Every structure is written in C-alpha cells, then in structure tokens.
BAVOPA-53101 format. One line per 2 residues: their letters; for each residue x, y, z of C-alpha. Coordinates in steps of 0.1 Angstrom, whole numbers. Example, Ala and Ser with C-alpha at 12.3 -4.5 7.8 and 13.67 -1.06 7.14 Angstrom:
<sites>
as> 123 -45 78 | 137 -11 71
</sites>
This chain:
<sites>
xx> 689 1270 515 | 697 1274 553
xx> 674 1261 580 | 666 1276 613
xx> 652 1255 642 | 626 1270 660
xx> 606 1246 687 | 596 1217 667
xx> 595 1231 631 | 618 1247 607
xx> 612 1282 591 | 631 1291 558
xx> 653 1323 557 | 665 1340 525
xx> 694 1319 518 | 731 1326 517
xx> 750 1311 489 | 743 1274 493
xx> 773 1253 508 | 754 1221 516
xx> 747 1192 496 | 714 1195 475
xx> 694 1173 500 | 707 1191 529
xx> 700 1222 514 | 661 1213 512
xx> 664 1201 549 | 691 1208 572
xx> 676 1198 605 | 668 1161 603
xx> 665 1159 639 | 628 1171 638
xx> 602 1145 633 | 581 1164 608
xx> 583 1199 593 | 562 1223 571
xx> 581 1238 543 | 568 1269 529
xx> 580 1282 495 | 556 1310 482
xx> 522 1296 482 | 530 1259 482
xx> 530 1238 511 | 550 1204 512
xx> 545 1177 540 | 574 1152 540
xx> 582 1121 561 | 612 1124 582
xx> 627 1091 576 | 625 1092 540
xx> 643 1125 536 | 667 1115 562
xx> 676 1085 541 | 681 1104 511
xx> 704 1129 530 | 724 1103 545
xx> 728 1085 510 | 740 1117 494
xx> 764 1123 524 | 778 1090 518
xx> 781 1093 481 | 799 1125 486
xx> 825 1110 512 | 833 1081 488
xx> 838 1106 460 | 859 1130 482
xx> 879 1099 495 | 891 1092 459
xx> 899 1130 449 | 914 1144 480
xx> 945 1129 499 | 955 1156 521
xx> 926 1181 519 | 924 1206 545
xx> 960 1217 552 | 960 1249 574
xx> 978 1268 547 | 952 1258 519
xx> 923 1267 542 | 936 1301 552
xx> 950 1316 521 | 915 1319 505
xx> 907 1352 525 | 927 1377 545
xx> 932 1359 580 | 934 1396 596
xx> 899 1406 579 | 883 1374 595
xx> 900 1379 630 | 890 1414 638
xx> 887 1412 675 | 858 1432 691
xx> 871 1455 719 | 852 1449 752
xx> 828 1475 764 | 800 1479 789
xx> 771 1459 782 | 785 1435 759
xx> 777 1398 767 | 810 1373 769
xx> 818 1340 779 | 849 1336 801
xx> 869 1306 818 | 862 1306 853
xx> 885 1279 860 | 900 1247 842
xx> 865 1230 843 | 839 1258 837
xx> 830 1285 815 | 804 1312 822
xx> 783 1337 806 | 787 1373 820
xx> 779 1411 812 | 810 1434 811
xx> 802 1462 835 | 835 1485 838
xx> 872 1482 835 | 892 1471 867
xx> 926 1489 863 | 945 1486 830
xx> 941 1450 821 | 910 1435 838
xx> 873 1441 837 | 845 1436 864
xx> 818 1413 850 | 785 1401 865
xx> 781 1362 856 | 750 1338 852
xx> 752 1334 889 | 748 1367 898
xx> 784 1370 909 | 803 1401 900
xx> 841 1394 896 | 871 1407 880
xx> 886 1388 851 | 916 1392 829
xx> 911 1396 792 | 930 1363 786
xx> 900 1346 804 | 876 1357 778
xx> 868 1329 754 | 841 1346 734
xx> 822 1381 728 | 787 1375 714
xx> 782 1398 684 | 752 1420 677
xx> 746 1428 713 | 754 1463 729
xx> 735 1464 762 | 725 1431 774
xx> 704 1427 807 | 721 1404 833
xx> 688 1390 844 | 683 1374 809
xx> 718 1354 811 | 700 1325 822
xx> 674 1321 797 | 697 1329 767
xx> 721 1300 779 | 692 1279 779
xx> 679 1287 747 | 714 1282 734
xx> 716 1245 747 | 683 1237 733
xx> 694 1251 697 | 723 1228 697
xx> 726 1196 677 | 762 1183 672
xx> 750 1165 640 | 748 1195 625
xx> 786 1200 626 | 790 1169 603
xx> 768 1184 576 | 788 1217 577
xx> 823 1196 579 | 811 1177 546
xx> 805 1207 525 | 835 1226 539
xx> 860 1198 534 | 846 1193 498
xx> 854 1232 491 | 884 1232 512
xx> 872 1260 532 | 878 1274 566
xx> 851 1290 590 | 847 1314 617
xx> 820 1313 643 | 797 1335 627
xx> 801 1320 592 | 792 1285 607
xx> 763 1301 621 | 749 1314 589
xx> 755 1278 572 | 738 1257 598
xx> 711 1283 610 | 711 1308 582
xx> 714 1335 607 | 742 1353 625
xx> 719 1365 652 | 734 1363 689
xx> 716 1333 699 | 729 1316 667
xx> 762 1326 668 | 767 1316 703
xx> 750 1281 695 | 777 1278 668
xx> 804 1289 691 | 794 1262 717
xx> 791 1235 692 | 827 1244 678
xx> 842 1247 716 | 828 1215 724
xx> 836 1196 691 | 866 1170 692
xx> 860 1154 658 | 852 1174 628
xx> 872 1210 633 | 904 1222 646
xx> 916 1256 654 | 937 1272 625
xx> 943 1306 639 | 933 1326 671
xx> 935 1360 680 | 918 1372 713
xx> 886 1358 716 | 882 1351 679
xx> 891 1320 660 | 893 1304 626
xx> 883 1267 624 | 892 1243 595
xx> 876 1207 588 | 899 1179 596
xx> 908 1155 569 | 886 1124 564
xx> 910 1099 577 | 915 1117 609
xx> 880 1121 613 | 873 1084 609
xx> 899 1079 635 | 885 1103 659
xx> 849 1090 656 | 865 1054 664
xx> 881 1067 694 | 851 1085 706
xx> 829 1055 700 | 853 1034 720
xx> 856 1060 747 | 817 1061 747
xx> 816 1023 752 | 840 1024 778
xx> 823 1051 798 | 791 1031 794
xx> 807 1001 808 | 825 1017 835
xx> 789 1035 846 | 776 999 845
xx> 802 989 868 | 795 1017 889
xx> 758 1006 891 | 768 973 898
xx> 788 985 930 | 761 1006 942
xx> 737 976 938 | 762 952 957
xx> 766 979 986 | 727 980 990
xx> 725 941 994 | 723 923 1028
xx> 755 902 1039 | 741 873 1027
xx> 733 883 994 | 764 898 983
xx> 784 880 957 | 812 859 968
xx> 849 874 964 | 858 852 939
xx> 830 863 914 | 847 895 907
xx> 875 878 891 | 852 865 864
xx> 853 900 843 | 888 909 835
xx> 879 946 834 | 861 945 866
xx> 887 927 882 | 914 952 873
xx> 892 978 888 | 889 959 921
xx> 927 956 921 | 929 993 917
xx> 908 997 946 | 926 974 967
xx> 959 991 958 | 945 1024 965
xx> 932 1011 1000 | 967 999 1013
xx> 985 1027 995 | 1003 1005 970
xx> 995 1017 934 | 1018 1003 911
xx> 1009 1030 884 | 992 1062 879
xx> 966 1043 860 | 955 1022 891
xx> 956 1053 910 | 934 1073 884
xx> 910 1042 882 | 904 1040 920
xx> 899 1078 923 | 872 1078 893
xx> 854 1050 909 | 853 1068 944
xx> 844 1101 928 | 813 1086 907
xx> 801 1069 938 | 802 1101 960
xx> 831 1090 982 | 860 1110 991
xx> 893 1101 974 | 909 1086 1003
xx> 923 1050 1013 | 899 1047 1040
xx> 871 1054 1017 | 882 1025 993
xx> 886 1001 1022 | 850 1008 1034
xx> 837 1004 998 | 854 972 996
xx> 840 959 1029 | 806 973 1017
xx> 806 951 984 | 818 923 1006
xx> 853 920 989 | 869 928 1021
xx> 858 910 1055 | 849 937 1080
xx> 880 930 1099 | 903 928 1070
xx> 943 930 1082 | 954 959 1060
xx> 989 957 1076 | 991 922 1061
xx> 983 932 1028 | 1008 961 1029
xx> 1035 938 1041 | 1035 916 1012
xx> 1041 885 1036 | 1030 854 1017
xx> 1002 834 1034 | 1004 802 1013
xx> 1030 778 1001 | 1029 773 964
xx> 1021 736 951 | 1057 733 941
xx> 1068 737 977 | 1039 716 991
xx> 1048 687 965 | 1086 692 976
xx> 1077 689 1012 | 1055 657 1007
xx> 1083 641 988 | 1106 649 1018
xx> 1082 632 1040 | 1079 602 1019
xx> 1116 594 1023 | 1119 573 1054
xx> 1156 570 1052 | 1176 586 1082
xx> 1213 589 1076 | 1220 594 1113
xx> 1199 564 1124 | 1229 548 1138
xx> 1244 578 1155 | 1211 587 1172
xx> 1210 579 1209 | 1179 563 1221
xx> 1163 584 1247 | 1129 569 1246
xx> 1130 559 1283 | 1132 594 1293
xx> 1099 611 1306 | 1097 643 1282
xx> 1075 672 1285 | 1064 697 1257
xx> 1052 729 1272 | 1037 754 1249
xx> 1006 777 1245 | 972 757 1240
xx> 968 764 1203 | 1007 757 1193
xx> 1008 738 1162 | 1044 737 1156
xx> 1063 718 1187 | 1101 721 1184
xx> 1113 717 1220 | 1107 696 1249
xx> 1125 689 1282 | 1135 661 1305
xx> 1154 661 1338 | 1168 638 1365
xx> 1189 638 1397 | 1221 623 1394
xx> 1235 600 1425 | 1259 630 1436
xx> 1229 653 1439 | 1235 672 1407
xx> 1207 679 1381 | 1210 668 1346
xx> 1186 685 1321 | 1180 672 1287
xx> 1165 699 1262 | 1152 683 1230
xx> 1147 703 1201 | 1132 692 1167
xx> 1154 681 1140 | 1142 697 1107
xx> 1177 691 1091 | 1166 653 1090
xx> 1142 664 1060 | 1157 699 1047
xx> 1193 706 1035 | 1208 740 1027
xx> 1200 752 991 | 1170 729 987
xx> 1138 744 973 | 1119 741 1008
xx> 1153 757 1025 | 1151 786 1000
xx> 1114 792 1007 | 1119 792 1045
xx> 1150 816 1042 | 1126 838 1021
xx> 1101 841 1049 | 1126 840 1076
xx> 1100 832 1105 | 1067 819 1109
xx> 1039 844 1114 | 1016 842 1143
xx> 986 863 1141 | 953 862 1163
xx> 935 852 1132 | 959 827 1116
xx> 994 812 1118 | 1015 813 1084
xx> 1042 787 1087 | 1079 792 1077
xx> 1076 755 1062 | 1047 741 1045
xx> 1022 727 1071 | 1027 690 1063
xx> 1063 695 1073 | 1060 721 1101
xx> 1030 706 1118 | 1037 670 1108
xx> 1069 654 1104 | 1091 679 1119
xx> 1072 687 1151 | 1077 666 1184
xx> 1042 645 1186 | 1030 630 1218
xx> 1034 595 1218 | 1054 590 1187
xx> 1091 583 1180 | 1106 618 1169
xx> 1140 628 1157 | 1158 655 1176
xx> 1189 674 1185 | 1195 670 1222
xx> 1214 692 1244 | 1224 676 1276
xx> 1236 697 1306 | 1247 689 1341
xx> 1245 717 1365 | 1265 725 1394
xx> 1249 730 1427 | 1249 770 1421
xx> 1233 766 1387 | 1262 770 1367
xx> 1273 746 1337 | 1295 718 1348
xx> 1290 695 1317 | 1273 697 1282
xx> 1271 677 1253 | 1252 681 1219
xx> 1240 649 1201 | 1213 636 1173
xx> 1186 617 1194 | 1153 598 1192
xx> 1127 605 1217 | 1092 596 1227
xx> 1073 630 1240 | 1052 617 1272
xx> 1031 650 1277 | 1022 679 1256
xx> 1012 706 1284 | 998 741 1281
xx> 1014 765 1306 | 982 765 1325
xx> 983 725 1330 | 1020 725 1337
xx> 1018 752 1363 | 988 732 1380
xx> 1009 701 1379 | 1038 721 1397
xx> 1011 733 1424 | 998 699 1431
xx> 1035 686 1436 | 1025 650 1426
xx> 1048 622 1433 | 1045 607 1400
xx> 1054 639 1383 | 1088 641 1401
xx> 1107 649 1369 | 1086 681 1365
xx> 1095 691 1400 | 1134 684 1389
xx> 1131 708 1362 | 1113 735 1381
xx> 1143 733 1408 | 1167 735 1378
xx> 1151 765 1367 | 1152 781 1399
xx> 1187 772 1403 | 1196 788 1369
xx> 1175 819 1377 | 1194 826 1409
xx> 1227 819 1392 | 1222 845 1365
xx> 1209 870 1388 | 1243 866 1405
xx> 1261 872 1372 | 1240 905 1367
xx> 1210 893 1348 | 1181 919 1348
xx> 1146 909 1356 | 1122 920 1329
xx> 1091 897 1331 | 1059 915 1325
xx> 1024 905 1313 | 1022 890 1278
xx> 990 890 1260 | 976 867 1235
xx> 942 869 1216 | 925 840 1195
xx> 901 850 1169 | 876 824 1155
xx> 859 826 1123 | 878 861 1114
xx> 859 863 1083 | 827 871 1102
xx> 816 906 1109 | 814 897 1147
xx> 840 868 1152 | 844 851 1185
xx> 874 863 1206 | 894 847 1233
xx> 919 867 1254 | 948 852 1271
xx> 969 873 1297 | 999 855 1308
xx> 1022 866 1334 | 1059 860 1325
xx> 1067 851 1362 | 1043 821 1363
xx> 1061 790 1374 | 1058 769 1339
xx> 1066 799 1319 | 1096 807 1338
xx> 1107 770 1338 | 1105 771 1301
xx> 1122 805 1299 | 1152 794 1319
xx> 1159 759 1301 | 1157 776 1267
xx> 1185 801 1281 | 1202 773 1294
xx> 1203 755 1259 | 1213 787 1242
xx> 1242 792 1266 | 1255 754 1261
xx> 1254 758 1223 | 1275 791 1225
xx> 1299 774 1247 | 1299 744 1221
xx> 1304 766 1192 | 1331 787 1209
xx> 1352 756 1219 | 1349 741 1184
xx> 1354 775 1164 | 1319 770 1147
xx> 1304 802 1131 | 1270 808 1146
xx> 1247 836 1152 | 1260 845 1188
xx> 1237 870 1202 | 1249 893 1228
xx> 1235 926 1249 | 1259 947 1268
xx> 1243 964 1298 | 1271 974 1315
xx> 1256 1010 1321 | 1225 1001 1338
xx> 1225 1004 1375 | 1196 981 1386
xx> 1196 996 1421 | 1184 1028 1408
xx> 1151 1011 1401 | 1147 996 1434
xx> 1122 1022 1445 | 1098 1007 1417
xx> 1078 978 1426 | 1088 946 1411
xx> 1070 932 1381 | 1056 951 1352
xx> 1065 984 1367 | 1100 980 1371
xx> 1106 957 1340 | 1089 986 1318
xx> 1114 1011 1334 | 1143 987 1328
xx> 1134 979 1291 | 1132 1015 1283
xx> 1169 1021 1289 | 1182 987 1274
xx> 1204 988 1242 | 1195 965 1214
xx> 1209 929 1213 | 1237 926 1187
xx> 1248 893 1168 | 1284 884 1164
xx> 1290 853 1138 | 1325 845 1149
xx> 1326 842 1186 | 1303 847 1216
xx> 1296 879 1231 | 1284 884 1266
xx> 1246 889 1272 | 1243 913 1301
xx> 1205 911 1302 | 1205 874 1306
xx> 1237 871 1327 | 1254 847 1307
xx> 1289 847 1287 | 1272 838 1253
xx> 1238 827 1238 | 1226 812 1205
xx> 1190 808 1198 | 1186 771 1189
xx> 1152 759 1201 | 1130 771 1174
xx> 1142 758 1141 | 1107 751 1127
xx> 1097 787 1135 | 1127 810 1131
xx> 1152 805 1101 | 1183 818 1123
xx> 1177 788 1147 | 1177 765 1116
xx> 1210 780 1106 | 1225 772 1139
xx> 1212 736 1134 | 1227 737 1097
xx> 1261 745 1114 | 1258 714 1139
xx> 1238 689 1120 | 1237 695 1083
xx> 1264 708 1057 | 1260 721 1023
xx> 1296 717 1011 | 1302 737 978
xx> 1325 720 953 | 1349 750 959
xx> 1355 737 995 | 1351 701 986
xx> 1375 700 957 | 1406 702 982
xx> 1396 673 999 | 1402 650 969
xx> 1431 647 945 | 1428 659 911
xx> 1431 620 897 | 1405 612 921
xx> 1382 637 909 | 1389 628 874
xx> 1380 591 881 | 1347 602 899
xx> 1337 624 867 | 1344 592 845
xx> 1325 565 866 | 1298 587 880
xx> 1290 615 855 | 1256 620 866
xx> 1262 620 902 | 1288 650 894
xx> 1266 668 874 | 1243 670 902
xx> 1271 679 927 | 1281 708 902
xx> 1245 720 906 | 1235 717 941
xx> 1266 709 963 | 1271 683 985
xx> 1243 676 1013 | 1264 661 1042
xx> 1262 660 1081 | 1284 688 1095
xx> 1301 692 1127 | 1284 663 1145
xx> 1298 639 1118 | 1331 656 1117
xx> 1323 677 1086 | 1331 714 1078
xx> 1300 735 1087 | 1281 745 1056
xx> 1284 783 1061 | 1312 807 1069
xx> 1307 836 1093 | 1306 861 1065
xx> 1282 839 1045 | 1259 838 1077
xx> 1261 875 1083 | 1250 880 1048
xx> 1219 857 1051 | 1211 870 1086
xx> 1208 905 1075 | 1181 897 1049
xx> 1163 876 1075 | 1164 902 1102
xx> 1147 926 1078 | 1120 902 1072
xx> 1115 895 1108 | 1112 932 1119
xx> 1084 933 1093 | 1068 903 1107
xx> 1072 916 1142 | 1057 950 1133
xx> 1027 932 1117 | 1021 909 1146
xx> 1023 939 1171 | 997 959 1149
xx> 977 928 1145 | 973 921 1182
xx> 969 959 1192 | 935 959 1166
xx> 921 929 1182 | 926 939 1218
xx> 910 973 1208 | 883 954 1191
xx> 879 932 1224 | 876 966 1245
xx> 851 980 1220 | 826 950 1227
xx> 830 951 1266 | 803 970 1286
xx> 809 1008 1285 | 810 1010 1322
xx> 833 983 1329 | 861 992 1352
xx> 897 981 1344 | 927 979 1367
xx> 956 999 1355 | 991 1002 1366
xx> 1009 1037 1364 | 1041 1030 1344
xx> 1053 1066 1340 | 1040 1101 1332
xx> 1041 1113 1297 | 1032 1149 1302
xx> 1015 1166 1331 | 990 1142 1345
xx> 988 1121 1312 | 1003 1086 1322
xx> 1012 1054 1305 | 992 1027 1320
xx> 992 989 1319 | 957 975 1318
xx> 963 944 1341 | 931 926 1330
xx> 941 931 1294 | 980 932 1295
xx> 978 963 1272 | 995 995 1273
xx> 975 1026 1270 | 976 1063 1281
xx> 950 1084 1303 | 949 1114 1325
xx> 951 1105 1360 | 941 1123 1393
xx> 966 1144 1414 | 984 1122 1439
xx> 989 1093 1415 | 1024 1080 1416
xx> 1045 1057 1390 | 1035 1022 1406
xx> 1002 1032 1418 | 969 1012 1406
xx> 942 1032 1393 | 906 1024 1379
xx> 898 1035 1343 | 869 1028 1317
xx> 871 1027 1280 | 852 1057 1267
xx> 858 1050 1231 | 877 1023 1209
xx> 879 1024 1173 | 903 994 1160
xx> 904 1003 1123 | 916 1040 1134
xx> 937 1029 1162 | 919 1051 1186
xx> 913 1043 1224 | 902 1069 1248
xx> 903 1059 1286 | 887 1079 1314
xx> 898 1073 1352 | 871 1063 1375
xx> 876 1084 1405 | 868 1066 1437
x> 842 1083 1460
</sites>
C-alpha cells in the first residue's frame, strides 16, 4: 500500500498494484517517528524502531535472494521491452501557464511559469526569482504535470514543499522492488510508487529525487523533458555507495581542514602552530603543499591547482596567488616577509648531509701536495678588505716600494683547489650552484659553510694557503713584471671598507703599506683612463635584515660610494689581478674564461656636460654593450681599458673563478688524455701491479696539479664553454633574485620611515614629459616621480614617500616643492 507523507504523519491512499515488499507496503516512510494507521474503523499504533527493523531485515533478505538469482539484471534492453517506449515518453508541448523547470546555467536549475512564445524556438518564462527571460526549449528539464495555469507567486512555496517532501531513502526502497521485477519507471510512475499519487507536487518531488540521484537509477531513454529510468545492477549500486561514502568522508575531512585553517587564522601570532606541525598529517601536508605551489605559480599538476582553488573558495578568498600567500602568512606557515622569488627560483638554501660530510673529510686531510712549492710570504703585511658582514674572505693585498721606486703588489687569493678537485662530489655541487647567493636575509654559500667560511677562507692571524699574483708596476701604472705561484700567507688585518678608508685618511706612518697600495691604485686608475677606460662609479646599496622571520625585523642600510678610497683601492687591485692572469694565460696558451667588453662606439666626450659621478655613470651604462667571454684568447675590455681580463679573485664565491684556478692550480686529467703519456706496456704493468688504483682512475680520473706543476690544464676551451653556459644561466637567476630581494627590503625600509621625511634625489633622465628617473641619494635607490618644470638632468630635488608596498613592488614618490 503506497504512503503519502504529510507533516509528521502519513495518510493511506487507495493503493495502486503493490510493488514494494510486504513490510514496506505497510509502512513505506520509515523516516517518521510514529504514525497513525487507519484502515476502516481500526487504529494501530506502532513503534518506529521495531517497524524499521523489520523493514530493513526484509530488504536485506531480498537483496541476498536477488544476488543469488540475478547476475545481470537491469540491462537497458530488458527494462525497456516490457512496454512501448513511445507511449511512456509522450512529451507535453509547452503552453502558457505551465509550471516547468529549466537549466539556468551549468550549476543552477530554476522553476518558472511559461508566459508566451519568443520567436519560433524560444519561450518567455517568469522564474522563482521574479525574473522574466527567454529560454530555449532545450533548457527545459521537466514540465510539471497536472497544472494548466500556475500562479507565478506560488512558485517559491511550491519549491519549498517539494524540498520538504524529499527523502532520498525512498529511492532505495523503490529500487529494491523495481530491480526484483526488472522494471523501468517514469517520474510519474515513481511518484505513484513512493507517494501513492501523481499530483503535481508528488511528481515534481520524484523528479527532484531522480535528478539528484547518483546511485540507484540511471537514464535509459530521453525525449525532450521526459525520461525513463532503470534501476542499476546490485554490484554497481554497491560500488557507487562505496564511492559516495568515501567521497562524503573525504568532504568531511576536507571541511575539518578548512575549519582548522579558519581557527588558526584567528589565533594570535604566538599561539599559531609551528610550521613543522603541518607535516604531521600527510593529507593536510599535501594541501599545504598545493597552497604553496599555487602561491608561487608552480603547480605541478591540475590536482594541486584544483585543491588550492577549493581551499581558497571554501574560505571565501579569491582564487589568486596573492590570496594563497596571505592565507599561508595568516596561518603562520609563511613569515610575513617570505621571499617568494627565492621559492620560485628553486635555488638550494642548504647543503645535503652527504655534501657536508664530504667537506668535513676534506678538512680532516691535513696533507698539502704543494707544501714544498709554496712560497712563504708570512713576512708580508697582508690586508683583507671587505664588507663588515663578509663570511667568505677570498682575497687580500700586500704592497711595497722597490729600491728603484717602482711598486710591487701582491694579490693573494684563497686556494680552494687545496681541498677540492674537479669532478669530486663537492665540486659537482658547487658547479650546480654556480655562485654563492648573498641576500639581505641570509647567505647561501656555493661550498658548505665548514669549507667556505673555514678551511678555504683567509683568516686573520692564521697560516693560510693561497695563490698569489705578484705584479711590479711601471711608474705610469702599466704592468712591468708579473708571476703566479702557490703561497702561504698570514693575514694581518681584516678591515671593512669604512675602517680602511679611515686608516687611509689618518695616513699613519706604521701603515705605510696601505698608503703604497693606495698609490698603486691611483697609478692604475690613471693609466686605465689613458687606455680608454670608462668611469662608471655610482652608489652601491646593501641592507642587512636581522631576525627576518619576525613580522617587524630590524634593518640596517648601507649606502657605499664606489668612489670611496678603500673601495677604489680594492677595485683597482682586482682589475690588476685579472689583467695579469689574462696575460699569463695568453702567454702560456691556457684556456680560461677571458672576459671582454668592446666599447669602441662610445664617445665619452658626448657625456661631458653631465656631472661626474652617478648621473654620468648612469648615462654611460645605458649605452654599454654586454660583456662577452672567449675561452681561447683574451679580448680587450674597453670599459676597464685593459687588453684582457679574467675573474680570478673570488673562487669561493664564483664557480667561473674556480674554473680559472683549476686551469692554473689543479688538473683533472681524464684517462683519454693521460693514456698517451704512458706506453701500452707500462699501462699493462700498472694494471697488474696496482689494480685497485687503476679502478679508481677509471672511474674518477687523475687529480693532479696542473699548469703550476707543468701538467696539462684539466679543461679544454670547448669544455670550459659548455660548463660556463650552464653556470651563467644559474648566475643570471641568482642576480635577478638578489636584485628583487634588495628592492623588496629597501621598499620595506622606506615604508617604515616617517611620512614627511624628505629625501635628496638626483635627476638621472626623463622618462616621459616631467616624469623623471631619480636616484635617492640617502638610500642609493632608483625610482621615478613627477618633477616640476625647470628641473634638468643632474639637478637635485627633494621628494617624500607617499606609499611603499614591498609585496606589490609599489613605490609612489612626490616632489617636495621648495617655497
């Protein structure tokens, strides 16, 4: 007997031919707590629980019996053959006043009343939101039967009643009987089965149940807005139920994660969980990883992108990378000043345990194969001059006046090849990195710290291995004599540029060697100008961030003038070293990374109207050509005004410098090149007598001293070129990262300054109309701003910071007009 649900009880209607199991026919709505059953004059009161148990037991028994008898019940052919399909799919034509459901868009369906035709194919309808629109007939998903003139004002109430009348469990009971009988069903037939009626409300409720069902029924045939549904096979239903339950469990777990994020967002900073705690749960960790990938635009799969988008949507945030960044900051996973460019670059910030262990083994090996050949220069006064926070000290200077009045200079460079040989695990890691990374927040060394800041570095008051370039200058500043050799030195002073400049200014008698170095630098500078060197000194800005994980870390800004005496001294000595190495390499036909920069097309006199210093340097740099590298022979470096140049003074920080050291100081001689140096018989004897040693040679090559010991350099010009191509790509990435990081922290520095603070700014050039490129003198930072009429290139104006937003890379300056 069919059952109709009304309020909190059920009323019997005259039954259609029964299709449900006997217990279900007595009580087909088990979701009610209690019901009154009236049949004639008798009234029965039954407990919900006992009746529900009996229903479920009968259902289970029916399923067990059916599972044994039916192997492939419910095929579309069998279900449809019992009646004529055309008779059951008679589609009602659209008329004014009919209540219909239509598809508004991919996510919404609405109820509406048909008003009038709109052309040949469309109809005007008024929906439940009071909106009248034109729809295509293909958008109609269901026409509610039994209604001829529905009032639009009743749509909302009708929709609510239909929702209240829905119970998804009713579909299961109908599915049990229909699968047993191998029957298909229309919407109205299902309404008769589960509600005992085909009234409009019941039919529409049945339609809603079927349209939202993903488990029990499938569409067998469709014509217009009418469909025939068939029960799915038992095994398929069981699988779909399993998937549904798994999906619901996953959705529940996901919502719990969303609630966790919302809760953590609302916590104070000190109460937020540590970053490491997010890794405790694997699923949550994968979601955090998806957010991180979304934040830096590096999603590895569509699944990551989809997961991050779902998280942002559930939290009511825009699906943008900036929203993901803010969320990760709000939950404490990212610090406020997270370096997104560092994450995007993929630059390694740590060395593996394997590399650190290998480096430690190198440090424990105290043998020095060049000990006998090293010149003892410990009697020289040695100055190491660098920035105050430098950890990797790889060059130092000495000088003296010879009896004939000429100056002899020694440029001492750290000797990393004392520890590292080409092809070793530590060398390969250094090659992969290409350079050390110096950021305002941290330094990421090319070599492990125990090597870079320990054994390899030049340390004050300690005996240090070095490669020394000795140069004697003519009185005009040109090179008279030069030599390159292994040495041992004992650095006397570790000076900052500021302290070195102060010593030069004091002109102390006991620091005569420093004065000689300054004199040599002046000679070199004058000589290079005579050779066509172009002066490009400007302001150099550094910023040090202390405790970068804090929301408001401490900042220290350094603005250094490259024309400063100590900076000029070091700059000239590094160029001198590079020129001597290029001459040495050219004379001895050594493949090296020779750096050149042709500038024959620059007429410096055309810039003479600009004031010397940053303004003129800025204009010159804009027209300079990029440097080029030749690995076979030196090329003139027009900007420096020297015939050749090789970067040699930073082998701990730059891999190209290390390559030059390898060519001079350490050879990796492959057996393909070593084989011709011994006869076949000699090699055979070597194999027989020293099998293990030969096995090692076969796998790693021969680590030997190269040119300084009369051996062949380890790399050909072609090999150097191939290595340099990879390294230079990494170096460009690092340079870009360093520039963006410096800019971020300068903007953060400006953001913190008082709003009305004025800054002196030099006009470098005009970009458009009165918008000028400026150099903020106190900050050493280039920006742009509108300047008043009358300002010229080279003029100084005053500006103030209107807005500074580091994360968005925004800086607005406004000129302070003098009254």
